[in-house]
N, C-alpha and C positions, 0 to 999 in steps of 0.2 A: 873596346874590348878585343881589338884585333890580335894582340899578342897574348891573349888568355884563353883558357878552355873551361867551360862550365863542367865541373866534375860532380856527377850525381852521387857516385859511391865508389869505393875502392876496398879491396879485400884480397887475402891470399886464399887460394883454393887449388883444386885439381881441375885442369881444363876438361870440360864435359863433352865437347863435340869437335868434329873436324879431324884433320890429320894429326893434330897435337893432343888428341884425347888421352887423358891419363897423366899428362905432364903437370907437375906443380907450377903454379903461375900466380903472378900478381895481376889481378884484374883491375883495370882502370876504365870505368864506365862514364862516358860523357853524357850530358843531358841534351835533349833536343834531337829531332829527327825530321827529315823532309818527306817521309812516307807515313802512311797509316795502314799497315798491313793487317788483314784479317788474321786472327790467331796470334798476334804479337805477344810475346811473353815478357816484354819490358816496357809496356805502356806507361808504367809509373815513372819512366825516365824522360817523358816528353816535355814536362814543364821545366822551364828555366827560371831561376831567380838570380839576382845580382850576387847573393852570398855564395853561390856555387863557383863563381869564376876564380880560377887560380892561375898564377903565372907559371911559366915553364919551370922556374927554379923551385917554386912551391910543390909542383907535381913531382919533380925529381926527388925532393926531400921526402915526400910521401912514399914514393916507390922504395927508396932506401930503407924506410922504416919496416918494410915487410921482409927484408933479407932474402930476396929471391931474384935471381938474375933472368928469369923468364917473365916477360911482361906482355900482356894482351891489352891492346888499345881497342875499345869497343864502344857501343852506344846503346840506344840512340844511333846517331851517325857521326863518327869521328871526323870524317872529311869535310864537315861543315865548317871546320876551323883549320884550314890548310896551312896558313902561315905559322901558327903556333905549333901545330903538329909537326911540321917540317923541322922547326927549331928543336922540338922535344926529341924527335928521333935522332937528330944529329948529335945531340948531347948524350943521349942514352947509348948510342952506338960507340961513341968515344970512350965510354965506360964499360964496354963489352957486354952490354945487356942483349939478350936474345929477344927480339921484338916481333910479335905477330900483330897484324892489323886486320880487324873485321869491319867490312864495309858492305853496304846494301846493294852495290853494283849499279848505282845510278849516277855516280859522279866520276866522269872520265875527263879530267882536265889536265893541263900540262903539269900543274903542281901536284895533283893526285898521282900522276904517273911517275913523277920524280920521287914521291914518297914511296910508291910501290917498289922502286928499284933499291931503296935504302933500308927496307925492313927485311927481316929474315923470312917472313912468310905472310902472304896475303890470303885471307879467307873472304872470297867474294860471294855473297848470297845472291844467287840468281832467282828472281821472284817468279814462282810458278803460278798458274791460274788460281789456285786456292787462296793465295794471299791478296788477290784483287789488285796487285800492283805489277809494274813492268820494269825490268832492269835494262840497262844498255848493254846488249850482247857484244858490242865492240870491245868491251873490257877484256874479253877472253884472249884476244890476240896480244895483249900486253902482259899477260901473266907468265911466270917462269915455271920451270919444272917443279920447284919446291912450293909453288902456290897452288891453290885449288878453288874451284867453284863448288858451292853447296846448294842443293835444291831440296825444298821441303815437299814431301809427297803425301797427298791425302787420298787420291783415287786414280783411276785410269787416265783421266784427263791430264793430271800432273805427270803421270808416267810417260804419256805420249809427248808431252812438252820436254821432259827430261831426255827422251830419246833424240829429239831434235837438237837440243843443246849439246848432247854428247857427240853428235855428228860434227858440230863445230869444234868442240874440244879436241877431237881426234886429229884435226888439221894443225893443231898447235902443240903446246908442251905441258900445260898444267894438268892437275888431277881433277877428279870429279867425285863428289860425295852425295849420296842420296840419304836423306834423313827423314824419319816419320814426322808428319805434321802434328804438332802438339795443340790439341783443341781445348784442353782444360785450362781453367783460370788458376791464378795463384791461390793456394789454400793455406789456411793457418795451421791445419793439422793434416798433412798429406798421408799420414799413416792410419787415418781413421778407417776402421773396419767397415766393409760393406758386404751384403749378402752375395753379390755377384762374384767379387774377386777375392774376398776374405783377407786382403792385405793392403798393398799400396795400389790404389785404383789407377793412379797416373802411370805407374810402371807397367801394369797389365795392359793398359790401353796402348801404350807405345810399343810394347813387345809384340802385340797382335799385328800392329801395322808394320813393324820391322819384318816380321815373318812374311807378310803379304808382299812386301817389296822384294824380298829375296826370292820368293816364288816367281814373281813376274820376270825378274832378271834371268833366273834359271830357265824359265820357259822360253825366253828369247834365245838362250844358248842352245837349248835342246831342239828348237824348231829351225835354227840356223837362218831365221828370217831377219835377225838383227844382231849386230856385233857391237858390244860395249867396249869402251876404252880399257886398255890393260891397267890403267890407273884408277879404275872405278873402285870406290869403297862404299859399302852399305853400313852405316854406323848409327847407333842410338845416341840419345842425349844421356850420357853417363850420370850426370847429376840428378836427372829426373828419375832414373831407375833407382838411385840410392836414396834420394831424399824427397821425391815428389816435386810438385811445383812450388818451390820455396826459394826465396831470395838468398843471395850471398853464400852459395854452396858450389 
């Protein structure tokens, strides 16, 4: 299966997070991941079956069917299939597709670095303590100005870790995104009313956390005890705010 990628799902949507938030995109989600992060919102993509495997040609045909030149390669972990991914991005680039690649920040190989240089944007998730996992922070020095690291924030422990990562980021070029940790599970009816929030419980939960993160950063600026990168962005998960914890949005 060396030249194939197990594709769990594909769909056209609006990018919900990171620097490309709000951009129409074709989402290509591979199956399989080398991590088991606490709070993962795509655990359903862990299982791989033989029927999922597609050739590069089949994936390109699938992408063409969505009539959108922005493509996001994600997972699971897309870099588990480096040879096929490298071939895929080479062919997509020759057809002028705008390619973003989302990775969990644990695979820093020569092939992975070659892939980074050939996509339009790399979104590297740096694993904070709340996830129970650890990323390879050496990935930061290989990222470009148009790339960014993204950190999930649940509490002060994560904020302190983010400050440490930010110190490394400031020595290089990439951006940094702080995003609220999503603790809720996929729901079949995210708009179900509840007494506490009266609307979308997932959205209310994330907005509260987003506000807290913003307050923490503002306190850092006011106290002048800590300086964040000028490329810092504090962003929500747009799709959760609009639809709740729901797939294919």
